[in-house]
LUMDOFI-827053 format. One line per field, with one value per residue (C-alpha): residue in one letter; x, y, z. Coordinates in Angstrom, 2 decimals, decimal comma. Each point is the difference from the previous one (the first is absolute). Layout:
N
aa [A|...]
xx [X|...]
yy [Y|...]
zz [Z|...]
***
This chain:
99
aa [M|S|E|W|I|S|V|K|D|K|Y|P|E|E|G|A|K|V|W|Y|Y|F|E|G|T|G|V|S|K|G|E|F|Y|G|H|S|G|C|Y|E|G|F|V|D|N|D|G|N|D|A|S|M|G|C|K|F|P|D|C|P|L|H|E|G|C|G|G|Y|A|Y|F|G|G|E|S|G|V|L|G|N|D|V|T|H|W|M|P|D|T|G|R|N|K|P|K|G|D|S|P]
xx [-40,69|-1,75|1,49|-3,41|-0,45|-3,44|-1,02|-1,63|3,69|2,02|-0,16|2,98|1,48|-1,50|1,27|1,26|0,16|-1,99|-2,20|-3,41|-3,06|-3,55|-2,55|-1,67|3,02|2,66|3,48|1,17|3,25|-0,22|0,82|-1,28|-1,57|-0,68|-2,98|-2,50|-3,57|-2,20|1,47|-1,84|-1,80|0,36|-2,43|-0,87|-0,39|-3,77|0,77|-1,12|1,77|1,85|2,20|-1,27|0,37|1,89|-3,10|-1,13|0,94|1,21|2,46|3,07|2,38|2,31|-0,45|0,74|-1,72|2,67|-2,29|-0,59|3,02|0,69|1,80|0,32|1,75|-0,95|-3,44|-1,09|-0,17|-1,51|-1,04|-0,23|-0,74|3,43|0,43|3,86|3,19|3,69|3,08|0,73|3,60|0,28|-1,09|-2,75|-3,72|-0,25|-1,19|-3,63|-3,28|-0,07|1,86]
yy [29,10|3,43|2,38|0,97|-0,78|-0,66|1,78|-3,16|-1,29|3,19|3,74|2,13|1,96|3,27|2,56|-2,18|1,39|-2,54|-0,58|-0,98|-1,51|0,62|-1,10|3,32|1,91|-2,29|0,23|3,01|1,56|0,87|-1,02|-2,35|2,27|-2,92|-1,26|1,85|-0,71|-2,93|-1,53|-3,08|0,63|3,73|1,58|3,82|2,49|-0,89|-3,70|-0,89|-2,55|2,07|-2,91|0,83|-2,87|-2,32|-2,26|-0,22|-3,57|1,64|2,41|0,28|0,54|-2,65|-2,01|2,14|2,95|2,79|2,58|1,53|-0,26|3,69|0,37|3,51|1,65|0,84|-1,12|1,47|-1,95|-3,52|-1,68|-3,80|0,16|-1,11|-3,60|-0,10|1,75|-0,06|2,18|3,10|-0,59|3,25|-1,98|1,18|-0,88|-3,88|-1,35|-1,13|1,15|-2,75|-2,53]
zz [6,45|0,88|2,41|1,31|3,74|1,22|3,09|1,31|0,20|1,15|0,42|-0,72|2,92|0,93|-2,00|-2,76|-3,56|-2,15|-3,14|0,94|-2,04|0,42|-2,54|0,21|-0,84|-1,29|0,86|2,09|1,29|3,51|3,74|2,71|2,76|2,53|1,51|2,11|1,32|-0,29|3,09|1,29|3,37|-0,36|2,07|-0,40|2,82|0,51|0,36|-3,56|-1,93|-2,90|-1,24|-3,46|-2,49|2,62|0,87|-3,75|-1,53|-3,10|1,61|-1,99|2,54|1,06|3,33|3,01|-1,74|-0,20|-1,39|-3,43|-1,99|-1,75|-3,05|-1,90|-2,65|-3,74|0,38|3,16|3,41|-0,03|3,22|-0,14|-4,00|-1,08|-0,71|-1,00|0,26|-0,86|1,25|-1,96|-0,83|-2,39|-3,41|-2,14|0,20|0,11|-3,17|-0,29|1,71|2,72|1,98]
***
């Protein structure tokens, strides 16, 4: 059974040390920075809808739109690109290229 957790099921706690996976960069070691931006119903100072992706039918965020999920580490910072993660328990890089 895979130890990978889908971001569709759950996100890590903010600040958690994790291994994360993005198809473009593979497996990376880093941290979950938390959610930011993309709040449904967000209106800018001029009264314009600035919800970003929240109104699109293919928005990858979970119900309730908590904002873009940011992971960062050895591959830089990724906003909403990570598909899977697992806790970093101090072990070596997980084997295999994908979850």
